[in-house]
PADRENNU-143933 format. One line per field, with one value per residue: x, y, z of N, C-alpha, C in turn; residue number from 1; residue in three letters. Coordinates in pm, whole numbers, plus 50000, padded with zeros to 5 digits. Example, Ala and Ser with C-alpha at 12.3 -4.5 7.8 and 13.67 -1.06 7.14 Angstrom:
# PADRENNU-143933
n.px = 51319 51285
n.py = 49431 49775
n.pz = 50780 50708
ca.px = 51230 51367
ca.py = 49550 49894
ca.pz = 50780 50714
c.px = 51320 51290
c.py = 49670 50003
c.pz = 50780 50787
seq = 1 2
type = ALA SER
# end
This chain:
# PADRENNU-143933
n.px = 65133 65312 65250 64981 64992 65134 64957 64756 64877 64924 64727 64755 65025 65026 64855 64999 65232 65136 65067 65316 65419 65338 65509 65744 65720 65758 66029 66134 66101 66295 66530 66556 66441 66511 66772 66884 67010 66812 66751 66551 66314 66298 66222 66001 65806 65713 65625 65404 65232 65202 65081 64839 64713 64693 64531 64297 64231 64159 63919 63906 63816 63896 63994 64060 64256 64450 64517 64627 64850 64994 65055 65211 65424 65524 65616 65829 65995 66045 66204 66436 66505 66557 66772 66958 66966 66973 67140 67365 67427 67520 67298 67246 67334 67171 66924 66964 66989 66733 66580 66673 66586 66312 66250 66227 66024 65816 65769 65673 65435 65297 65234 65446 65471 65588 65435 65114 64794 64517 64190 63995 63740 63651 63708 63668 63841 64036 64182 64226 64388 64237 64032 64144 64112 63854 63580 63475 63379 63524 63769 64115 64259 64110 64074 64350 64429 64272 64369 64638 64603 64491 64698 64915 64809 64785 65055 65162 65040 65141 65427 65436 65379 65500 65640 65686 65845 66066 66152 66229 66434 66614 66702 66823 67033 67171 67321 67284 67007 66989 67119 66927 66750 66605 66521 66701 66730 66479 66328 66448 66386 66104 66069 66168 65980 65742 65810 65848 65598 65440 65560 65492 65214 65193 65291 65083 64866 64969 64988 64717 64641 64786 64686 64807 65056 65405 65697 65929 65862 65943 66204 66463 66312 66395 66555 66374 66219 66409 66458 66212 66208 66438 66390 66154 66255 66457 66317 66102 66180 66252 66016 65816 65810 65682 65614 65411 65376 65624 65608 65410 65557 65731 65557 65473 65719 65743 65536 65626 65857 65748 65610 65819 65939 65745 65758 66014 65986 65799 65959 66101 66274 66448 66294 66451 66645 66550 66617 66878 66829 66676 66867 67042 66883 66847 67114 67169 66990 67075 67321 67276 67233 67499 67635 67513 67606 67877 67882 67786 67993 68209 68119 68106 68376 68484 68364 68467 68733
n.py = 44087 44169 44447 44435 44310 44504 44724 44616 44609 44874 45051 44970 45030 45309 45387 45288 45436 45695 45678 45624 45861 46046 45985 46051 46329 46394 46320 46505 46742 46723 46664 46855 47105 47143 47061 46837 46519 46262 45955 45841 45770 45508 45365 45504 45481 45216 45232 45405 45243 45024 45138 45235 44999 44831 44986 44996 44726 44706 44828 45097 45401 45430 45676 45820 45651 45692 45959 45927 45773 45961 46146 45990 45942 46203 46224 46044 46180 46403 46296 46228 46488 46611 46457 46536 46824 46896 46718 46716 46524 46412 46463 46248 46027 46049 45995 45727 45606 45651 45515 45255 45210 45224 44985 44790 44914 44907 44631 44590 44740 44588 44362 44186 44048 43996 44055 44178 44118 44276 44262 44358 44272 44261 44503 44858 44988 45270 45277 45017 44748 44568 44696 44843 44838 44896 45097 45292 45456 45325 45282 45302 45513 45746 45837 45867 46071 46284 46306 46375 46620 46778 46769 46887 47140 47233 47228 47410 47642 47651 47672 47918 48087 48298 48142 47910 48017 48079 47824 47737 47920 47834 47594 47693 47862 47810 47951 48220 48236 48197 48428 48612 48588 48352 48053 47801 47542 47468 47498 47308 47074 47083 47063 46803 46662 46716 46602 46324 46271 46280 46070 45854 45865 45795 45533 45421 45434 45276 45029 44972 44961 44739 44547 44454 44492 44505 44452 44509 44672 44929 44920 45043 45256 45522 45535 45495 45723 45925 45861 45930 46207 46297 46208 46352 46615 46619 46564 46744 46977 47223 47308 47302 47538 47671 47631 47451 47309 47192 47006 46848 46749 46580 46378 46285 46190 45968 45809 45767 45624 45382 45296 45252 45050 44850 44804 44697 44468 44332 44269 44065 44083 43960 43947 43961 44136 44392 44593 44650 44748 44975 45129 45174 45331 45565 45648 45699 45913 46102 46157 46279 46572 46652 46555 46710 46966 46928 46892 47143 47305 47214 47283 47561 47613 47540 47732 47969 47931
n.pz = 17012 17213 17234 17304 17552 17687 17678 17830 18078 18126 18264 18534 18576 18547 18758 18979 18945 18995 19267 19379 19305 19495 19704 19570 19552 19819 19841 19664 19809 20014 19868 19657 19745 20021 20007 20131 20208 20260 20402 20539 20423 20324 20543 20651 20455 20471 20731 20715 20561 20737 20967 20858 20753 20980 21146 20994 20990 21249 21248 21186 21014 20666 20559 20787 20879 20683 20740 20995 20926 20779 20984 21158 20988 20973 21233 21227 21048 21205 21408 21265 21187 21437 21528 21341 21351 21625 21753 21604 21414 21093 20813 20634 20779 21003 20888 20814 21065 21175 20987 21030 21293 21249 21124 21326 21470 21284 21268 21524 21513 21328 21467 21515 21280 20948 20732 20653 20545 20367 20272 19992 19983 20242 20357 20326 20097 19993 19755 19519 19361 19222 19083 18880 18606 18557 18443 18641 18952 19138 19037 19095 18985 18991 19273 19314 19136 19233 19497 19447 19315 19519 19712 19571 19529 19797 19877 19695 19782 20048 20020 19914 20117 20391 20577 20429 20229 20382 20439 20186 20143 20331 20222 19991 20076 20363 20555 20485 20517 20791 20875 20811 21012 21025 21182 21111 21198 21283 21045 20876 21014 21003 20726 20681 20827 20684 20436 20500 20599 20367 20231 20397 20369 20100 20123 20273 20094 19887 20017 20057 19789 19696 19859 20086 20343 20375 20565 20434 20224 20172 20094 19902 19820 19814 19590 19381 19421 19368 19103 18985 19036 18896 18631 18573 18588 18392 18154 18155 18275 18150 18047 18245 18466 18670 19022 19107 18870 18853 19059 18948 18734 18867 18950 18699 18616 18785 18687 18423 18482 18585 18361 18181 18321 18299 18024 17999 18157 18004 17794 17892 18116 18398 18710 18934 18868 18890 19078 19003 18747 18811 18948 18736 18566 18722 18746 18477 18407 18592 18488 18245 18252 18307 18084 17888 17959 17911 17635 17551 17647 17493 17238 17270 17309 17065 16896 17002 16946
ca.px = 65130 65386 65176 64856 65029 65174 64834 64685 64946 64941 64649 64816 65152 64993 64802 65110 65321 65077 65077 65457 65445 65323 65637 65846 65706 65827 66173 66166 66110 66425 66641 66568 66407 66593 66909 66923 67004 66734 66726 66444 66198 66291 66152 65873 65707 65654 65555 65273 65152 65173 64984 64711 64651 64658 64415 64179 64197 64097 63788 63916 63778 64015 64047 64124 64379 64547 64561 64716 64974 65065 65106 65320 65537 65579 65690 65956 66075 66088 66315 66554 66539 66617 66905 67046 66982 66997 67248 67482 67454 67498 67161 67238 67348 67051 66820 66994 66959 66587 66533 66707 66496 66174 66228 66175 65896 65715 65736 65588 65303 65234 65215 65564 65462 65652 65335 64975 64704 64387 64110 63897 63608 63612 63735 63638 63968 64032 64232 64249 64439 64136 63941 64224 64070 63710 63536 63382 63436 63613 63901 64211 64312 64030 64121 64491 64435 64214 64463 64754 64562 64476 64830 64994 64749 64822 65199 65183 65002 65230 65559 65421 65364 65625 65713 65732 65957 66180 66199 66302 66557 66706 66763 66904 67156 67137 67387 67216 66875 67011 67153 66803 66667 66530 66575 66717 66712 66335 66279 66496 66305 65968 66078 66181 65850 65649 65854 65820 65453 65394 65610 65408 65083 65210 65300 64950 64786 65025 64950 64578 64636 64841 64610 64892 65173 65521 65797 66037 65806 66010 66345 66494 66215 66465 66605 66258 66185 66509 66435 66097 66248 66535 66323 66066 66334 66529 66224 66004 66233 66253 65878 65743 65890 65601 65639 65309 65405 65742 65558 65343 65663 65781 65458 65484 65842 65715 65453 65715 65945 65676 65580 65944 65956 65654 65812 66130 65934 65736 66068 66156 66375 66434 66250 66560 66733 66478 66693 66990 66774 66639 66991 67095 66798 66880 67250 67161 66926 67160 67437 67235 67268 67644 67672 67468 67700 68004 67862 67778 68127 68291 68072 68148 68520 68510 68323 68562 68860
ca.py = 44023 44255 44570 44404 44286 44633 44801 44552 44641 45020 45116 44941 45103 45450 45401 45269 45550 45810 45657 45644 46001 46117 45964 46127 46469 46402 46316 46633 46845 46715 46658 46977 47228 47154 47021 46743 46378 46194 45813 45793 45730 45362 45313 45571 45431 45096 45274 45453 45128 44943 45211 45239 44866 44780 45063 44952 44591 44723 44889 45242 45455 45433 45812 45852 45571 45762 46076 45879 45733 46086 46204 45906 45971 46330 46196 45983 46289 46489 46228 46251 46630 46639 46395 46616 46966 46914 46629 46737 46408 46444 46430 46116 45929 46058 45921 45584 45563 45646 45405 45130 45196 45203 44843 44725 44978 44855 44495 44605 44786 44478 44245 44099 43975 44071 44085 44181 44140 44342 44224 44455 44213 44281 44640 44963 45047 45391 45233 44873 44702 44486 44775 44935 44834 44925 45234 45324 45539 45242 45278 45375 45631 45863 45893 45905 46202 46382 46323 46448 46758 46846 46782 46985 47271 47272 47254 47534 47751 47654 47722 48058 48166 48348 48031 47825 48086 48061 47687 47734 47997 47748 47501 47766 47907 47801 48058 48346 48229 48217 48569 48688 48565 48227 47943 47695 47410 47440 47482 47178 46970 47088 47009 46657 46612 46723 46504 46188 46256 46246 45935 45759 45865 45713 45393 45377 45412 45162 44909 44946 44925 44603 44456 44401 44571 44422 44529 44546 44738 45055 44901 45100 45361 45647 45529 45517 45864 46002 45836 46011 46349 46324 46190 46466 46737 46610 46565 46853 47088 47349 47344 47323 47626 47702 47534 47346 47226 47111 46891 46761 46683 46470 46269 46232 46113 45839 45732 45726 45518 45255 45254 45195 44923 44753 44770 44609 44340 44265 44221 43944 44105 43883 44036 43975 44243 44519 44692 44687 44830 45104 45204 45215 45442 45685 45690 45752 46044 46194 46188 46355 46716 46666 46534 46828 47075 46898 46918 47288 47360 47181 47366 47698 47618 47536 47859 48070 47909
ca.pz = 17145 17305 17256 17374 17692 17743 17698 17940 18203 18137 18372 18663 18585 18568 18894 19073 18930 19064 19412 19410 19280 19623 19770 19497 19592 19947 19813 19600 19912 20081 19773 19579 19816 20141 19976 20237 20168 20364 20374 20627 20343 20310 20660 20674 20359 20531 20853 20673 20523 20854 21050 20788 20742 21113 21194 20920 21039 21380 21228 21167 20884 20581 20545 20915 20882 20598 20814 21101 20861 20748 21109 21206 20900 21018 21356 21185 20993 21316 21475 21181 21195 21568 21530 21255 21391 21768 21798 21520 21330 20951 20771 20572 20885 21086 20816 20822 21201 21189 20902 21098 21407 21201 21089 21447 21501 21190 21310 21643 21467 21254 21553 21499 21153 20839 20629 20699 20430 20386 20156 19946 20007 20381 20401 20228 20061 19910 19625 19512 19232 19156 19000 18800 18465 18552 18416 18749 19057 19219 18974 19181 18918 19030 19401 19302 19071 19325 19608 19397 19288 19648 19774 19496 19559 19933 19879 19620 19873 20165 19986 19878 20240 20448 20638 20320 20164 20471 20421 20058 20161 20407 20128 19893 20142 20505 20630 20455 20580 20934 20893 20797 21130 21013 21261 21010 21261 21282 20907 20826 21080 20947 20591 20692 20873 20571 20338 20544 20608 20232 20201 20472 20304 19980 20166 20315 19973 19816 20090 20022 19647 19680 19943 20193 20381 20404 20639 20341 20106 20147 20058 19771 19784 19786 19452 19295 19434 19293 18960 18944 19038 18789 18501 18554 18564 18264 18041 18159 18352 18075 18013 18369 18551 18787 19128 19101 18752 18886 19136 18849 18657 18951 18941 18563 18616 18848 18593 18314 18535 18592 18225 18129 18393 18238 17892 18019 18205 17889 17709 17951 18219 18521 18819 19030 18821 18892 19155 18917 18640 18870 18973 18606 18518 18799 18706 18341 18406 18666 18404 18126 18261 18299 17943 17813 17989 17844 17492 17534 17669 17376 17126 17297 17290 16919 16840 17047 16875
c.px = 65196 65305 65045 64883 65066 65052 64753 64745 64954 64857 64709 64945 65127 64944 64914 65208 65268 65089 65223 65495 65429 65452 65747 65839 65775 65978 66217 66184 66246 66541 66663 66544 66498 66742 66966 66908 66937 66703 66620 66332 66186 66219 66015 65766 65636 65578 65414 65180 65110 65066 64845 64641 64608 64540 64288 64135 64131 63962 63789 63872 63903 64077 64117 64255 64489 64603 64659 64851 65059 65128 65222 65444 65604 65662 65827 66050 66126 66206 66444 66600 66607 66755 67006 67072 67019 67114 67373 67520 67429 67363 67150 67248 67227 66935 66839 66957 66808 66529 66557 66612 66353 66146 66168 66039 65786 65673 65646 65446 65226 65220 65324 65556 65521 65554 65196 64884 64579 64306 64008 63755 63557 63624 63709 63766 63949 64076 64256 64289 64333 64052 64014 64181 63920 63685 63429 63453 63530 63753 64000 64270 64239 64073 64268 64505 64383 64311 64584 64720 64550 64612 64914 64940 64789 64970 65232 65150 65104 65366 65555 65402 65501 65708 65767 65849 66084 66239 66279 66434 66660 66777 66855 67037 67129 67199 67319 67078 66887 67044 67030 66706 66583 66598 66585 66702 66564 66285 66325 66413 66164 65967 66089 66050 65749 65682 65815 65672 65393 65439 65525 65267 65087 65216 65165 64862 64837 64988 64805 64567 64681 64763 64693 65003 65284 65627 65910 65987 65875 66155 66370 66402 66285 66515 66491 66216 66280 66491 66322 66134 66338 66471 66232 66141 66401 66434 66136 66054 66228 66113 65800 65830 65814 65617 65538 65334 65529 65703 65483 65445 65721 65687 65464 65610 65823 65633 65539 65806 65873 65633 65704 65969 65869 65705 65926 66084 65869 65841 66140 66264 66344 66399 66358 66654 66669 66556 66813 66944 66737 66762 67050 67016 66835 67017 67248 67105 67003 67279 67401 67267 67418 67691 67632 67563 67833 67996 67858 67916 68217 68252 68115 68297 68557 68476 68423 68697 68849
c.py = 44113 44380 44547 44379 44417 44720 44746 44591 44792 45084 45093 45017 45252 45474 45388 45385 45673 45798 45674 45791 46086 46105 46045 46276 46491 46404 46448 46744 46842 46729 46790 47105 47247 47129 46933 46601 46299 46050 45755 45728 45579 45298 45373 45528 45310 45131 45324 45340 45046 45009 45208 45103 44814 44856 45018 44812 44598 44795 45038 45283 45469 45571 45857 45775 45635 45885 46036 45836 45855 46145 46123 45924 46102 46312 46134 46089 46381 46428 46247 46395 46666 46578 46478 46755 46984 46829 46639 46619 46445 46390 46289 46006 45929 45982 45772 45530 45551 45531 45271 45105 45165 45058 44769 44782 44923 44713 44498 44644 44672 44351 44142 44010 44061 44113 44080 44211 44219 44321 44331 44402 44240 44427 44739 45039 45171 45359 45083 44834 44626 44566 44867 44940 44862 45072 45271 45409 45460 45233 45361 45499 45758 45918 45934 46044 46311 46411 46405 46595 46838 46870 46889 47126 47320 47307 47383 47654 47764 47714 47866 48149 48212 48234 47936 47885 48075 47922 47674 47809 47915 47651 47569 47809 47914 47914 48193 48351 48254 48363 48659 48662 48439 48119 47821 47556 47369 47414 47350 47065 46966 47032 46858 46594 46608 46617 46363 46164 46216 46105 45830 45751 45782 45566 45338 45347 45292 45030 44871 44896 44780 44500 44393 44500 44474 44508 44577 44625 44871 45042 44951 45211 45491 45651 45554 45664 45953 45984 45922 46159 46382 46311 46309 46593 46734 46626 46690 46978 47222 47398 47381 47406 47670 47593 47419 47252 47140 46988 46794 46683 46565 46350 46204 46147 45976 45750 45680 45612 45384 45206 45190 45059 44814 44710 44670 44471 44261 44210 44100 43963 44020 43978 44054 44090 44381 44628 44742 44779 44969 45191 45256 45333 45572 45738 45755 45894 46147 46241 46279 46504 46740 46652 46655 46945 47054 46929 47068 47353 47337 47267 47510 47716 47621 47670 47970 48058 47961
c.pz = 17249 17338 17330 17523 17761 17772 17815 18075 18229 18249 18510 18683 18612 18710 18997 19067 19001 19215 19459 19389 19405 19703 19705 19528 19726 19930 19751 19704 19981 19982 19700 19660 19939 20116 20088 20184 20280 20323 20466 20548 20327 20429 20677 20574 20417 20659 20821 20636 20643 20942 20987 20789 20879 21173 21124 20963 21176 21371 21206 21026 20796 20565 20673 20929 20797 20670 20925 21043 20829 20873 21166 21119 20937 21145 21325 21129 21102 21390 21396 21191 21327 21580 21451 21313 21537 21820 21713 21434 21184 20903 20716 20677 20978 21021 20824 20960 21223 21108 20969 21216 21362 21162 21208 21486 21412 21227 21434 21603 21402 21336 21538 21376 21042 20731 20689 20580 20469 20259 20122 19966 20149 20427 20288 20194 19974 19768 19629 19370 19153 19056 18902 18654 18449 18520 18517 18852 19147 19160 19057 19116 18963 19165 19397 19242 19165 19440 19566 19372 19417 19712 19704 19521 19697 19941 19805 19707 19986 20131 19932 19998 20289 20507 20530 20245 20248 20459 20292 20069 20238 20315 20029 19952 20292 20586 20608 20520 20730 20964 20883 20912 21124 21098 21170 21069 21260 21140 20846 20885 21024 20805 20590 20739 20759 20467 20378 20570 20474 20193 20270 20413 20177 20017 20207 20195 19894 19884 20061 19878 19627 19761 20055 20223 20419 20471 20548 20221 20073 20103 19915 19729 19746 19642 19354 19300 19357 19143 18909 18935 18918 18651 18472 18521 18427 18146 18037 18230 18281 18041 18138 18465 18677 18892 19125 18983 18774 18967 19045 18768 18734 18943 18803 18550 18677 18756 18477 18359 18536 18455 18160 18192 18332 18100 17905 18068 18092 17793 17769 18055 18341 18635 18925 18994 18828 18966 19073 18806 18691 18893 18842 18549 18589 18758 18568 18340 18488 18582 18287 18138 18248 18155 17859 17834 17918 17695 17465 17549 17549 17257 17145 17275 17143 16856 16877 16976 16733
seq = 1 2 3 4 5 6 7 8 9 10 11 12 13 14 15 16 17 18 19 20 21 22 23 24 25 26 27 28 29 30 31 32 33 34 35 36 37 38 39 40 41 42 43 44 45 46 47 48 49 50 51 52 53 54 55 56 57 58 59 60 61 62 63 64 65 66 67 68 69 70 71 72 73 74 75 76 77 78 79 80 81 82 83 84 85 86 87 88 89 90 91 92 93 94 95 96 97 98 99 100 101 102 103 104 105 106 107 108 109 110 111 112 113 114 115 116 117 118 119 120 121 122 123 124 125 126 127 128 129 130 131 132 133 134 135 136 137 138 139 140 141 142 143 144 145 146 147 148 149 150 151 152 153 154 155 156 157 158 159 160 161 162 163 164 165 166 167 168 169 170 171 172 173 174 175 176 177 178 179 180 181 182 183 184 185 186 187 188 189 190 191 192 193 194 195 196 197 198 199 200 201 202 203 204 205 206 207 208 209 210 211 212 213 214 215 216 217 218 219 220 221 222 223 224 225 226 227 228 229 230 231 232 233 234 235 236 237 238 239 240 241 242 243 244 245 246 247 248 249 250 251 252 253 254 255 256 257 258 259 260 261 262 263 264 265 266 267 268 269 270 271 272 273 274 275 276 277 278 279 280 281 282 283 284 285 286 287 288 289 290 291 292 293 294 295 296 297 298 299 300 301 302 303 304 305
type = MET PHE PHE SER SER LEU LEU ASN ALA ALA PRO GLY ALA VAL ALA GLN GLY MET LEU TRP GLY ILE MET ALA ILE GLY VAL TYR ILE THR TYR ARG ILE LEU ASP VAL ALA ASP LEU THR VAL ASP GLY SER LEU ALA THR GLY GLY ALA VAL CYS ILE MET LEU MET ARG ALA GLY CYS ASN PRO TRP LEU ALA LEU LEU CYS ALA PHE LEU VAL GLY MET LEU ALA GLY MET ILE THR GLY LEU LEU HIS THR ARG CYS GLY ILE PRO ALA ILE LEU ALA GLY ILE LEU THR GLN LEU ALA LEU TYR SER VAL ASN LEU ARG ILE MET GLY SER LYS SER ASN GLN PRO ILE SER VAL ASP LYS TYR ASN LEU VAL VAL SER GLN ARG PHE VAL LYS GLU LEU SER LEU ARG ASN PRO LEU ILE PRO ALA ILE VAL THR LEU ALA VAL LEU ILE GLY ILE LEU TYR TRP PHE PHE GLY THR GLU TYR GLY SER GLY LEU ARG ALA THR GLY ALA ASN ARG ARG MET ALA SER ALA GLN GLY ILE ASP THR ARG VAL THR VAL THR VAL GLY LEU MET LEU SER ASN GLY LEU VAL ALA LEU SER GLY ALA LEU LEU ALA GLN TYR GLN GLY ALA VAL ASP VAL ASN MET GLY ARG GLY ALA ILE VAL ILE GLY LEU ALA ALA VAL ILE ILE GLY GLU VAL LEU LEU GLY LYS VAL PHE ARG ASN PHE ALA LEU LYS LEU CYS ALA VAL VAL ILE GLY ALA VAL ILE TYR TYR MET VAL LEU GLN ILE VAL LEU GLN LEU GLY LEU ASN THR ASN ASP LEU LYS LEU PHE THR ALA ALA ILE VAL ALA LEU PHE LEU SER ILE PRO CYS TRP LYS ASP SER VAL ARG THR LYS LYS GLY GLY VAL ARG ASN ALA
# end
């Protein structure tokens, strides 16, 4: 009974994990590449969903709506970047301020309503939860895989360019990058824009997949993104060393997270405890590298003695 229920829920968990994986890639850009703690994502995820759904309800093409969501997410990232680099506000606080402002902005976009539905019967959705178990082109796994492949390919190319290398250098050592003539204020802002653009794109796809956008859908998104990044690095970090493979590991981390979540739910976890469980997962995987280093140090000490 348990395994049959789990297998029944697996396609949905994989599809949702892949869509959240786009958001996790955005978190990876700020957390690992830029070395910036950005909390804008909790707001920009819902912004992407709100922009996409409201445009589609107004008759806009779904692909164009996704592009608009990405651009609006970039705008949110730019605001955080400007607050941080031009106003001297610490990155984490700048993200909180933008996230706070986006709550009101999202309500404005959604016509002062906290929730806006969109039906697959009336609108041509790119991804929909209804078809997740179908063996057809309407299955959301297909556009999710294609979208991820295209995004990872573009990011692999971009971070291999001179400008992308400058962005990575900024995250590695901001002072050294500045000494080499790189305008680190611009590269940090561009990195935040790219990150939040991907987060908003993820929110737009998730809103379509769920058939609705909610003003609170991004709450706790940063924790899920960190969980995906950390799980991917801990489990696949030593195997996936190529940059493109590292991005794949982040997506796999998101899928694993949602599969674990499904297992726990099938075991009877109260849904009210999901946030607590997510925090525990992140804390656990963040602690694993530290524990490994402690074990190696102890073993090295014993051998030296």
